[in-house]
DRENPA-3360 file (N, C-alpha, C; in nm, 2 decimals, always signed):
BEGIN
1 = MSPAAPLV = -11.17/-7.12/+16.97/-11.31/-7.13/+16.95/-11.38/-7.08/+17.08 ~ -11.49/-7.01/+17.05/-11.57/-6.95/+17.16/-11.64/-7.07/+17.24 ~ -11.67/-7.04/+17.37/-11.75/-7.14/+17.44/-11.87/-7.18/+17.37 ~ -11.92/-7.30/+17.40/-12.04/-7.35/+17.33/-12.16/-7.27/+17.38 ~ -12.26/-7.26/+17.29/-12.38/-7.19/+17.32/-12.46/-7.27/+17.42 ~ -12.53/-7.20/+17.52/-12.61/-7.27/+17.61/-12.73/-7.33/+17.54 ~ -12.81/-7.41/+17.61/-12.93/-7.48/+17.55/-13.06/-7.42/+17.60 ~ -13.16/-7.41/+17.51/-13.29/-7.38/+17.55/-13.36/-7.52/+17.56;
9 = ETQGARIP = -13.40/-7.56/+17.68/-13.45/-7.69/+17.70/-13.60/-7.69/+17.73 ~ -13.68/-7.77/+17.66/-13.82/-7.77/+17.69/-13.88/-7.90/+17.63 ~ -13.96/-7.97/+17.71/-14.03/-8.09/+17.66/-13.95/-8.19/+17.59 ~ -13.83/-8.21/+17.64/-13.74/-8.31/+17.57/-13.65/-8.26/+17.46 ~ -13.68/-8.13/+17.42/-13.59/-8.07/+17.32/-13.48/-8.00/+17.38 ~ -13.36/-8.01/+17.32/-13.24/-7.93/+17.37/-13.19/-7.85/+17.25 ~ -13.23/-7.73/+17.24/-13.21/-7.64/+17.13/-13.09/-7.55/+17.16 ~ -12.98/-7.55/+17.08/-12.87/-7.46/+17.11/-12.93/-7.31/+17.09;
17 = ALGLGTWN = -12.90/-7.23/+17.20/-12.97/-7.10/+17.21/-12.93/-7.01/+17.09 ~ -12.81/-7.02/+17.04/-12.77/-6.94/+16.93/-12.74/-7.02/+16.81 ~ -12.81/-6.99/+16.70/-12.79/-7.06/+16.57/-12.76/-6.97/+16.46 ~ -12.74/-7.03/+16.34/-12.72/-6.96/+16.22/-12.85/-6.95/+16.14 ~ -12.90/-6.83/+16.12/-13.01/-6.82/+16.03/-12.96/-6.81/+15.88 ~ -13.03/-6.87/+15.79/-12.97/-6.88/+15.65/-13.07/-6.81/+15.55 ~ -13.17/-6.74/+15.60/-13.26/-6.67/+15.51/-13.18/-6.58/+15.41 ~ -13.20/-6.59/+15.28/-13.14/-6.51/+15.18/-13.00/-6.56/+15.14;
25 = LRGRECAE = -12.95/-6.66/+15.21/-12.82/-6.71/+15.16/-12.84/-6.82/+15.05 ~ -12.76/-6.81/+14.95/-12.78/-6.90/+14.83/-12.65/-6.96/+14.79 ~ -12.66/-7.07/+14.73/-12.55/-7.13/+14.66/-12.42/-7.15/+14.74 ~ -12.31/-7.12/+14.68/-12.18/-7.14/+14.75/-12.17/-7.06/+14.88 ~ -12.22/-6.94/+14.88/-12.22/-6.85/+14.99/-12.29/-6.92/+15.11 ~ -12.40/-6.98/+15.09/-12.47/-7.05/+15.20/-12.39/-7.17/+15.25 ~ -12.34/-7.25/+15.16/-12.26/-7.37/+15.20/-12.14/-7.33/+15.28 ~ -12.07/-7.22/+15.24/-11.95/-7.18/+15.31/-11.99/-7.12/+15.44;
33 = AVVNALAL = -12.10/-7.05/+15.45/-12.14/-6.99/+15.58/-12.17/-7.11/+15.68 ~ -12.23/-7.21/+15.64/-12.25/-7.33/+15.72/-12.12/-7.39/+15.77 ~ -12.03/-7.41/+15.68/-11.89/-7.47/+15.71/-11.82/-7.38/+15.81 ~ -11.82/-7.25/+15.79/-11.75/-7.16/+15.88/-11.82/-7.15/+16.02 ~ -11.95/-7.15/+16.02/-12.03/-7.14/+16.14/-12.00/-7.26/+16.23 ~ -12.00/-7.38/+16.17/-11.97/-7.50/+16.24/-11.83/-7.51/+16.29 ~ -11.74/-7.46/+16.21/-11.60/-7.45/+16.26/-11.58/-7.36/+16.38 ~ -11.66/-7.26/+16.39/-11.66/-7.16/+16.50/-11.73/-7.21/+16.63;
41 = GYRHIDTA = -11.81/-7.32/+16.61/-11.87/-7.37/+16.73/-12.03/-7.37/+16.72 ~ -12.08/-7.31/+16.62/-12.23/-7.31/+16.61/-12.27/-7.46/+16.60 ~ -12.39/-7.49/+16.66/-12.44/-7.62/+16.65/-12.59/-7.62/+16.62 ~ -12.64/-7.51/+16.57/-12.78/-7.50/+16.53/-12.78/-7.42/+16.40 ~ -12.84/-7.49/+16.30/-12.85/-7.43/+16.17/-13.00/-7.42/+16.13 ~ -13.05/-7.31/+16.09/-13.19/-7.29/+16.06/-13.21/-7.26/+15.91 ~ -13.30/-7.34/+15.85/-13.33/-7.32/+15.71/-13.48/-7.34/+15.69 ~ -13.53/-7.34/+15.57/-13.67/-7.36/+15.54/-13.69/-7.40/+15.39;
49 = AMYGNERE = -13.79/-7.46/+15.36/-13.82/-7.50/+15.22/-13.83/-7.37/+15.14 ~ -13.89/-7.27/+15.19/-13.91/-7.14/+15.11/-13.77/-7.07/+15.09 ~ -13.67/-7.10/+15.17/-13.54/-7.03/+15.15/-13.47/-7.07/+15.02 ~ -13.50/-7.19/+14.98/-13.44/-7.24/+14.85/-13.29/-7.28/+14.87 ~ -13.25/-7.31/+15.00/-13.11/-7.34/+15.02/-13.09/-7.46/+15.11 ~ -13.19/-7.55/+15.12/-13.17/-7.67/+15.20/-13.06/-7.76/+15.15 ~ -13.05/-7.76/+15.01/-12.95/-7.85/+14.95/-12.81/-7.80/+14.99 ~ -12.79/-7.66/+14.99/-12.66/-7.61/+15.03/-12.63/-7.62/+15.18;
57 = VGQGLRAS = -12.73/-7.61/+15.26/-12.72/-7.64/+15.40/-12.66/-7.78/+15.43 ~ -12.72/-7.87/+15.36/-12.68/-8.01/+15.37/-12.53/-8.03/+15.32 ~ -12.50/-7.96/+15.21/-12.37/-7.97/+15.16/-12.27/-7.91/+15.26 ~ -12.30/-7.80/+15.32/-12.21/-7.74/+15.41/-12.19/-7.82/+15.54 ~ -12.29/-7.89/+15.58/-12.28/-7.98/+15.70/-12.18/-8.09/+15.66 ~ -12.20/-8.15/+15.55/-12.12/-8.27/+15.51/-11.97/-8.22/+15.49 ~ -11.95/-8.10/+15.43/-11.82/-8.05/+15.41/-11.75/-8.01/+15.54 ~ -11.82/-7.99/+15.64/-11.76/-7.93/+15.76/-11.68/-8.04/+15.84;
65 = GVTRDEVF = -11.72/-8.16/+15.83/-11.65/-8.27/+15.91/-11.72/-8.29/+16.04 ~ -11.82/-8.20/+16.07/-11.89/-8.22/+16.20/-12.00/-8.33/+16.17 ~ -12.01/-8.42/+16.27/-12.11/-8.53/+16.24/-12.25/-8.48/+16.26 ~ -12.34/-8.55/+16.19/-12.48/-8.50/+16.19/-12.54/-8.50/+16.33 ~ -12.51/-8.59/+16.41/-12.57/-8.59/+16.54/-12.52/-8.49/+16.64 ~ -12.42/-8.41/+16.59/-12.37/-8.30/+16.67/-12.44/-8.17/+16.64 ~ -12.53/-8.16/+16.54/-12.58/-8.04/+16.49/-12.74/-8.05/+16.49 ~ -12.80/-7.94/+16.54/-12.94/-7.93/+16.55/-12.99/-7.86/+16.43;
73 = ITTKVWSS = -13.07/-7.93/+16.34/-13.11/-7.87/+16.21/-13.26/-7.84/+16.22 ~ -13.30/-7.72/+16.20/-13.44/-7.67/+16.19/-13.47/-7.64/+16.04 ~ -13.59/-7.69/+16.00/-13.64/-7.65/+15.87/-13.79/-7.62/+15.89 ~ -13.85/-7.57/+15.78/-13.99/-7.52/+15.80/-14.07/-7.55/+15.67 ~ -14.20/-7.58/+15.69/-14.29/-7.60/+15.58/-14.37/-7.47/+15.55 ~ -14.37/-7.43/+15.42/-14.43/-7.31/+15.38/-14.58/-7.31/+15.40 ~ -14.64/-7.20/+15.42/-14.78/-7.19/+15.45/-14.88/-7.25/+15.35 ~ -14.84/-7.26/+15.23/-14.93/-7.32/+15.13/-14.93/-7.47/+15.13;
81 = DIGQGDLQ = -14.84/-7.53/+15.21/-14.82/-7.67/+15.21/-14.84/-7.73/+15.34 ~ -14.93/-7.67/+15.42/-14.95/-7.72/+15.56/-15.08/-7.80/+15.58 ~ -15.14/-7.84/+15.47/-15.26/-7.93/+15.48/-15.21/-8.07/+15.49 ~ -15.31/-8.15/+15.53/-15.29/-8.30/+15.55/-15.23/-8.36/+15.42 ~ -15.12/-8.43/+15.42/-15.06/-8.49/+15.31/-14.96/-8.39/+15.25 ~ -15.00/-8.27/+15.22/-14.90/-8.17/+15.17/-14.78/-8.15/+15.26 ~ -14.81/-8.14/+15.39/-14.71/-8.11/+15.49/-14.61/-8.22/+15.49 ~ -14.66/-8.35/+15.49/-14.57/-8.46/+15.50/-14.48/-8.47/+15.37;
89 = RSAEASLA = -14.54/-8.44/+15.26/-14.47/-8.44/+15.13/-14.36/-8.33/+15.13 ~ -14.39/-8.22/+15.18/-14.30/-8.11/+15.19/-14.18/-8.14/+15.28 ~ -14.21/-8.21/+15.39/-14.10/-8.25/+15.49/-14.01/-8.35/+15.42 ~ -14.07/-8.45/+15.35/-13.99/-8.55/+15.28/-13.90/-8.49/+15.17 ~ -13.96/-8.39/+15.10/-13.88/-8.32/+15.00/-13.76/-8.24/+15.06 ~ -13.79/-8.18/+15.18/-13.68/-8.11/+15.25/-13.57/-8.21/+15.29 ~ -13.61/-8.32/+15.34/-13.51/-8.42/+15.38/-13.43/-8.47/+15.26 ~ -13.49/-8.48/+15.14/-13.42/-8.52/+15.02/-13.32/-8.42/+14.98;
97 = RLQMASVD = -13.36/-8.29/+14.99/-13.26/-8.18/+14.96/-13.15/-8.17/+15.06 ~ -13.18/-8.19/+15.18/-13.08/-8.18/+15.29/-12.99/-8.31/+15.29 ~ -13.04/-8.42/+15.23/-12.98/-8.55/+15.23/-12.96/-8.60/+15.38 ~ -13.08/-8.59/+15.45/-13.08/-8.63/+15.59/-13.20/-8.73/+15.61 ~ -13.19/-8.82/+15.71/-13.30/-8.91/+15.74/-13.41/-8.84/+15.82 ~ -13.37/-8.73/+15.89/-13.47/-8.66/+15.97/-13.40/-8.52/+16.01 ~ -13.49/-8.43/+16.04/-13.44/-8.30/+16.10/-13.47/-8.31/+16.25 ~ -13.41/-8.21/+16.32/-13.43/-8.20/+16.47/-13.56/-8.13/+16.50;
105 = LLLIHWPN = -13.59/-8.03/+16.42/-13.71/-7.95/+16.44/-13.78/-7.91/+16.31 ~ -13.91/-7.95/+16.30/-13.99/-7.91/+16.18/-14.09/-7.81/+16.23 ~ -14.10/-7.70/+16.16/-14.19/-7.59/+16.20/-14.29/-7.56/+16.09 ~ -14.41/-7.53/+16.12/-14.50/-7.46/+16.03/-14.45/-7.32/+16.02 ~ -14.42/-7.28/+15.90/-14.35/-7.15/+15.88/-14.44/-7.03/+15.91 ~ -14.56/-7.04/+15.86/-14.66/-6.93/+15.88/-14.80/-7.00/+15.89 ~ -14.89/-6.95/+15.97/-15.02/-7.01/+15.97/-15.09/-6.97/+15.84 ~ -15.19/-7.05/+15.81/-15.27/-7.02/+15.68/-15.42/-7.03/+15.72;
113 = PSIPLQDS = -15.49/-6.92/+15.72/-15.63/-6.92/+15.76/-15.72/-7.00/+15.67 ~ -15.67/-7.03/+15.55/-15.75/-7.10/+15.45/-15.74/-7.25/+15.47 ~ -15.65/-7.29/+15.56/-15.63/-7.44/+15.59/-15.66/-7.46/+15.74 ~ -15.76/-7.54/+15.77/-15.79/-7.56/+15.91/-15.67/-7.60/+16.00 ~ -15.65/-7.53/+16.11/-15.54/-7.55/+16.19/-15.53/-7.69/+16.25 ~ -15.65/-7.75/+16.27/-15.66/-7.89/+16.32/-15.59/-7.98/+16.22 ~ -15.61/-7.96/+16.09/-15.55/-8.04/+15.98/-15.40/-8.02/+15.98 ~ -15.35/-7.90/+15.99/-15.21/-7.87/+15.99/-15.14/-7.93/+16.11;
121 = IAALCDAK = -15.20/-7.92/+16.22/-15.13/-7.98/+16.34/-15.13/-8.13/+16.34 ~ -15.24/-8.19/+16.29/-15.25/-8.33/+16.28/-15.14/-8.38/+16.18 ~ -15.12/-8.31/+16.07/-15.02/-8.35/+15.97/-14.88/-8.33/+16.03 ~ -14.86/-8.22/+16.11/-14.73/-8.20/+16.17/-14.70/-8.31/+16.27 ~ -14.80/-8.35/+16.35/-14.78/-8.46/+16.45/-14.75/-8.59/+16.37 ~ -14.81/-8.61/+16.26/-14.79/-8.73/+16.18/-14.65/-8.74/+16.13 ~ -14.60/-8.62/+16.09/-14.46/-8.61/+16.04/-14.36/-8.66/+16.14 ~ -14.39/-8.62/+16.27/-14.30/-8.66/+16.38/-14.32/-8.81/+16.40;
129 = KRGLTRHI = -14.44/-8.87/+16.40/-14.46/-9.01/+16.42/-14.40/-9.09/+16.31 ~ -14.39/-9.04/+16.19/-14.32/-9.11/+16.08/-14.17/-9.10/+16.09 ~ -14.12/-9.03/+16.18/-13.97/-9.02/+16.20/-13.91/-8.91/+16.11 ~ -13.98/-8.82/+16.05/-13.93/-8.72/+15.96/-13.86/-8.61/+16.04 ~ -13.89/-8.60/+16.17/-13.84/-8.50/+16.26/-13.84/-8.55/+16.40 ~ -13.75/-8.50/+16.48/-13.74/-8.54/+16.62/-13.84/-8.46/+16.70 ~ -13.86/-8.33/+16.66/-13.94/-8.24/+16.74/-14.02/-8.15/+16.64 ~ -14.13/-8.10/+16.68/-14.22/-8.01/+16.60/-14.25/-7.88/+16.67;
137 = GVSNFSID = -14.29/-7.78/+16.59/-14.32/-7.65/+16.65/-14.38/-7.57/+16.54 ~ -14.39/-7.44/+16.57/-14.46/-7.34/+16.48/-14.37/-7.22/+16.47 ~ -14.41/-7.13/+16.38/-14.34/-7.01/+16.36/-14.44/-6.90/+16.32 ~ -14.42/-6.78/+16.38/-14.50/-6.67/+16.35/-14.65/-6.69/+16.40 ~ -14.67/-6.76/+16.51/-14.80/-6.78/+16.56/-14.83/-6.68/+16.67 ~ -14.95/-6.62/+16.67/-14.99/-6.53/+16.77/-15.02/-6.61/+16.90 ~ -15.05/-6.54/+17.01/-15.09/-6.60/+17.13/-15.21/-6.69/+17.12 ~ -15.31/-6.64/+17.05/-15.43/-6.72/+17.04/-15.41/-6.85/+16.95;
145 = LLREAVAL = -15.34/-6.83/+16.84/-15.31/-6.94/+16.75/-15.22/-7.04/+16.82 ~ -15.12/-7.00/+16.90/-15.04/-7.09/+16.97/-15.11/-7.17/+17.07 ~ -15.20/-7.11/+17.15/-15.28/-7.18/+17.25/-15.37/-7.29/+17.18 ~ -15.43/-7.25/+17.06/-15.51/-7.34/+16.99/-15.43/-7.46/+16.94 ~ -15.31/-7.43/+16.89/-15.22/-7.53/+16.83/-15.18/-7.63/+16.94 ~ -15.15/-7.58/+17.06/-15.10/-7.66/+17.17/-15.22/-7.75/+17.21 ~ -15.34/-7.70/+17.21/-15.46/-7.78/+17.25/-15.49/-7.89/+17.15 ~ -15.46/-7.86/+17.02/-15.49/-7.96/+16.92/-15.39/-8.06/+16.90;
153 = SSEPLVAN = -15.27/-8.04/+16.95/-15.15/-8.13/+16.92/-15.15/-8.25/+17.01 ~ -15.13/-8.36/+16.95/-15.11/-8.49/+17.03/-14.96/-8.51/+17.06 ~ -14.88/-8.42/+17.01/-14.73/-8.43/+17.04/-14.69/-8.29/+17.09 ~ -14.58/-8.29/+17.17/-14.54/-8.16/+17.23/-14.49/-8.07/+17.12 ~ -14.54/-7.94/+17.12/-14.49/-7.84/+17.04/-14.38/-7.77/+17.12 ~ -14.26/-7.77/+17.06/-14.14/-7.73/+17.15/-14.09/-7.59/+17.12 ~ -14.14/-7.52/+17.01/-14.09/-7.39/+16.98/-14.19/-7.31/+16.90 ~ -14.18/-7.18/+16.92/-14.25/-7.08/+16.83/-14.14/-6.98/+16.79;
161 = QCECHPGR = -14.11/-6.97/+16.66/-14.01/-6.88/+16.61/-14.08/-6.76/+16.56 ~ -14.04/-6.64/+16.61/-14.11/-6.52/+16.58/-14.00/-6.41/+16.58 ~ -14.04/-6.30/+16.51/-13.95/-6.18/+16.51/-13.94/-6.12/+16.65 ~ -13.82/-6.10/+16.70/-13.80/-6.04/+16.83/-13.66/-5.98/+16.83 ~ -13.65/-5.86/+16.88/-13.52/-5.79/+16.91/-13.54/-5.67/+17.00 ~ -13.43/-5.62/+17.06/-13.45/-5.51/+17.15/-13.52/-5.40/+17.07 ~ -13.62/-5.34/+17.14/-13.71/-5.24/+17.07/-13.83/-5.31/+17.01 ~ -13.83/-5.44/+16.99/-13.95/-5.51/+16.94/-13.95/-5.64/+17.01;
169 = EPSALVKA = -13.98/-5.64/+17.14/-13.99/-5.76/+17.22/-14.14/-5.79/+17.24 ~ -14.20/-5.90/+17.18/-14.34/-5.93/+17.21/-14.35/-6.00/+17.34 ~ -14.34/-5.92/+17.45/-14.33/-5.98/+17.58/-14.45/-6.07/+17.62 ~ -14.57/-6.03/+17.58/-14.69/-6.11/+17.61/-14.68/-6.24/+17.54 ~ -14.63/-6.25/+17.42/-14.62/-6.37/+17.35/-14.51/-6.46/+17.41 ~ -14.40/-6.40/+17.45/-14.29/-6.47/+17.52/-14.35/-6.54/+17.64 ~ -14.42/-6.46/+17.72/-14.48/-6.52/+17.84/-14.58/-6.63/+17.81 ~ -14.66/-6.61/+17.71/-14.76/-6.72/+17.67/-14.68/-6.85/+17.63;
177 = CRKVGVAF = -14.57/-6.83/+17.56/-14.49/-6.95/+17.52/-14.44/-7.02/+17.64 ~ -14.39/-6.95/+17.73/-14.34/-7.01/+17.86/-14.45/-7.08/+17.94 ~ -14.56/-7.02/+17.94/-14.67/-7.08/+18.01/-14.71/-7.22/+17.96 ~ -14.70/-7.24/+17.83/-14.74/-7.37/+17.77/-14.62/-7.45/+17.74 ~ -14.50/-7.41/+17.79/-14.38/-7.50/+17.77/-14.32/-7.50/+17.63 ~ -14.34/-7.38/+17.56/-14.29/-7.37/+17.43/-14.17/-7.27/+17.43 ~ -14.06/-7.31/+17.37/-13.94/-7.22/+17.36/-13.97/-7.11/+17.26 ~ -13.92/-6.99/+17.29/-13.93/-6.88/+17.20/-13.80/-6.86/+17.13;
185 = VSHRPLGK = -13.80/-6.87/+17.00/-13.68/-6.85/+16.92/-13.69/-6.73/+16.83 ~ -13.60/-6.63/+16.85/-13.61/-6.51/+16.78/-13.55/-6.51/+16.64 ~ -13.63/-6.48/+16.54/-13.57/-6.45/+16.41/-13.56/-6.30/+16.39 ~ -13.46/-6.25/+16.31/-13.43/-6.11/+16.30/-13.39/-6.06/+16.43 ~ -13.30/-6.12/+16.51/-13.27/-6.08/+16.65/-13.19/-5.95/+16.65 ~ -13.13/-5.91/+16.53/-13.06/-5.79/+16.52/-13.13/-5.68/+16.44 ~ -13.26/-5.70/+16.42/-13.34/-5.60/+16.35/-13.29/-5.58/+16.21 ~ -13.26/-5.69/+16.14/-13.20/-5.68/+16.01/-13.08/-5.59/+16.00;
193 = GALASDPL = -13.00/-5.59/+16.11/-12.88/-5.52/+16.11/-12.89/-5.37/+16.16 ~ -13.01/-5.33/+16.18/-13.03/-5.19/+16.23/-12.98/-5.16/+16.37 ~ -12.97/-5.26/+16.45/-12.93/-5.24/+16.59/-12.78/-5.22/+16.60 ~ -12.71/-5.25/+16.50/-12.56/-5.24/+16.51/-12.51/-5.10/+16.53 ~ -12.60/-5.00/+16.50/-12.56/-4.86/+16.52/-12.64/-4.79/+16.63 ~ -12.72/-4.87/+16.71/-12.80/-4.81/+16.81/-12.71/-4.76/+16.93 ~ -12.73/-4.63/+16.96/-12.65/-4.57/+17.07/-12.65/-4.64/+17.20 ~ -12.76/-4.68/+17.25/-12.77/-4.75/+17.38/-12.69/-4.88/+17.37;
201 = LRRIGAAH = -12.72/-4.96/+17.27/-12.65/-5.09/+17.26/-12.50/-5.07/+17.24 ~ -12.46/-4.96/+17.17/-12.32/-4.94/+17.15/-12.25/-4.90/+17.28 ~ -12.32/-4.82/+17.36/-12.27/-4.78/+17.49/-12.25/-4.91/+17.59 ~ -12.36/-4.99/+17.59/-12.36/-5.11/+17.68/-12.25/-5.21/+17.63 ~ -12.25/-5.22/+17.50/-12.15/-5.32/+17.44/-12.00/-5.27/+17.47 ~ -11.98/-5.14/+17.46/-11.85/-5.08/+17.48/-11.80/-5.10/+17.62 ~ -11.89/-5.10/+17.72/-11.86/-5.13/+17.86/-11.80/-5.27/+17.88 ~ -11.83/-5.36/+17.79/-11.78/-5.49/+17.80/-11.68/-5.53/+17.69;
209 = NKSAAQAA = -11.63/-5.42/+17.62/-11.54/-5.44/+17.50/-11.61/-5.53/+17.39 ~ -11.74/-5.50/+17.38/-11.82/-5.57/+17.28/-11.89/-5.47/+17.19 ~ -11.95/-5.52/+17.08/-12.02/-5.44/+16.99/-12.17/-5.43/+17.03 ~ -12.24/-5.34/+16.96/-12.38/-5.32/+16.99/-12.46/-5.45/+16.95 ~ -12.42/-5.52/+16.84/-12.48/-5.64/+16.80/-12.46/-5.75/+16.91 ~ -12.34/-5.76/+16.96/-12.31/-5.86/+17.06/-12.39/-5.83/+17.19 ~ -12.41/-5.70/+17.23/-12.49/-5.67/+17.34/-12.64/-5.71/+17.32 ~ -12.69/-5.69/+17.20/-12.82/-5.73/+17.16/-12.84/-5.89/+17.17;
217 = LRWHIQSG = -12.75/-5.96/+17.12/-12.75/-6.10/+17.12/-12.74/-6.16/+17.26 ~ -12.65/-6.09/+17.34/-12.64/-6.14/+17.48/-12.77/-6.11/+17.56 ~ -12.84/-6.01/+17.53/-12.97/-5.98/+17.59/-13.06/-6.10/+17.56 ~ -13.06/-6.15/+17.44/-13.15/-6.26/+17.40/-13.11/-6.38/+17.49 ~ -12.98/-6.41/+17.50/-12.94/-6.53/+17.57/-12.98/-6.52/+17.72 ~ -12.95/-6.41/+17.78/-12.98/-6.39/+17.92/-13.13/-6.38/+17.95 ~ -13.21/-6.35/+17.85/-13.35/-6.35/+17.86/-13.41/-6.49/+17.85 ~ -13.33/-6.59/+17.82/-13.38/-6.72/+17.80/-13.44/-6.75/+17.67;
225 = LGAIPKAA = -13.41/-6.67/+17.57/-13.46/-6.68/+17.43/-13.35/-6.75/+17.34 ~ -13.40/-6.82/+17.24/-13.31/-6.86/+17.13/-13.30/-6.75/+17.03 ~ -13.20/-6.75/+16.95/-13.18/-6.65/+16.85/-13.10/-6.71/+16.73 ~ -13.14/-6.67/+16.61/-13.08/-6.72/+16.49/-13.04/-6.61/+16.40 ~ -12.94/-6.53/+16.43/-12.90/-6.42/+16.34/-12.84/-6.48/+16.21 ~ -12.88/-6.41/+16.11/-12.83/-6.45/+15.97/-12.69/-6.38/+15.96 ~ -12.60/-6.45/+15.90/-12.46/-6.40/+15.87/-12.40/-6.48/+15.76 ~ -12.33/-6.41/+15.68/-12.26/-6.48/+15.57/-12.10/-6.47/+15.58;
233 = RRRHLEEN = -12.06/-6.35/+15.62/-11.91/-6.33/+15.63/-11.86/-6.39/+15.76 ~ -11.74/-6.44/+15.75/-11.68/-6.51/+15.87/-11.67/-6.41/+15.99 ~ -11.63/-6.29/+15.96/-11.61/-6.20/+16.07/-11.74/-6.17/+16.14 ~ -11.85/-6.17/+16.07/-11.98/-6.15/+16.14/-12.03/-6.28/+16.21 ~ -11.99/-6.39/+16.16/-12.02/-6.52/+16.23/-11.94/-6.52/+16.36 ~ -11.82/-6.48/+16.35/-11.73/-6.48/+16.47/-11.79/-6.38/+16.57 ~ -11.82/-6.26/+16.53/-11.88/-6.16/+16.62/-12.00/-6.21/+16.69 ~ -12.10/-6.27/+16.61/-12.22/-6.31/+16.67/-12.21/-6.42/+16.77;
241 = FAIFDFEL = -12.11/-6.50/+16.75/-12.09/-6.62/+16.84/-12.01/-6.59/+16.96 ~ -11.94/-6.47/+16.96/-11.85/-6.44/+17.07/-11.92/-6.36/+17.18 ~ -12.03/-6.42/+17.24/-12.11/-6.36/+17.33/-12.13/-6.44/+17.46 ~ -12.04/-6.54/+17.48/-12.06/-6.63/+17.60/-11.95/-6.60/+17.70 ~ -11.87/-6.50/+17.68/-11.76/-6.47/+17.77/-11.79/-6.34/+17.85 ~ -11.91/-6.29/+17.85/-11.94/-6.17/+17.93/-12.09/-6.18/+17.97 ~ -12.13/-6.10/+18.07/-12.26/-6.10/+18.12/-12.31/-5.96/+18.14 ~ -12.43/-5.93/+18.09/-12.49/-5.80/+18.12/-12.54/-5.79/+18.26;
249 = SAGEMAEI = -12.53/-5.67/+18.32/-12.59/-5.65/+18.45/-12.74/-5.64/+18.45 ~ -12.80/-5.65/+18.56/-12.95/-5.64/+18.57/-12.99/-5.50/+18.52 ~ -12.92/-5.40/+18.55/-12.95/-5.27/+18.50/-12.94/-5.26/+18.35 ~ -12.84/-5.31/+18.29/-12.82/-5.31/+18.15/-12.93/-5.39/+18.08 ~ -12.97/-5.51/+18.14/-13.08/-5.59/+18.08/-13.21/-5.51/+18.08 ~ -13.23/-5.43/+18.19/-13.35/-5.35/+18.20/-13.35/-5.24/+18.10 ~ -13.24/-5.18/+18.08/-13.23/-5.07/+17.98/-13.26/-5.12/+17.84 ~ -13.21/-5.24/+17.81/-13.23/-5.29/+17.67/-13.38/-5.33/+17.66;
257 = AAMR = -13.43/-5.39/+17.76/-13.57/-5.43/+17.76/-13.67/-5.31/+17.74 ~ -13.62/-5.20/+17.79/-13.71/-5.08/+17.78/-13.70/-5.00/+17.65 ~ -13.61/-5.05/+17.56/-13.59/-4.98/+17.43/-13.72/-4.98/+17.35 ~ -13.74/-4.87/+17.28/-13.86/-4.85/+17.20/-13.82/-4.79/+17.07;
% end
């Protein structure tokens, strides 16, 4: 088994820096991916109400033999359901599908300009106070929306999950997150697979006997970011997780950060 993933720690939350993204995984494939990921050492599983696979994520966890308290589970409330009352009901429905008493992190999946942010954040805080989740956060929030959400929240917001990968690093947003004590978690950290053939990443990876994808994920970890690459096949799960036994040099980190 590969070494354990480091943690992204902020405001009481301890989020495993590398997790399994489950977007587009369905049915048996999803449950098996969760079982295999946990067997390999993953301890962070990311899902969402909109993904339509929370039930299978829960099944995979129970089939894995790994205890619930060993795994960090993130789920999200879809943008149409983030009003007062709707958000709490969505969270309760997610827990019923997962067959869990609570999740570790509940996120607003996308902002919704037709629903006052004050109402959404109040509902999110209430979900935490009710014990539906240990921590709360947001996803796909801009700098301005993040600052407004933090100012409105009576509970710590611990994460903002947004698209980020080499060649598309929202550095200003990352800095804004750090300034307010919010962890940045990258979705699509491999650019939907496009980075696997990038010449620069292939060269840097080869220097460490690693792949381009592993170089990209290592860049995330060394940058202090969380990352949740999606994978279904065991070999891809293994490859994505085998990034804790090497380190990129400062020069390599700078080269990757400069990608466009």
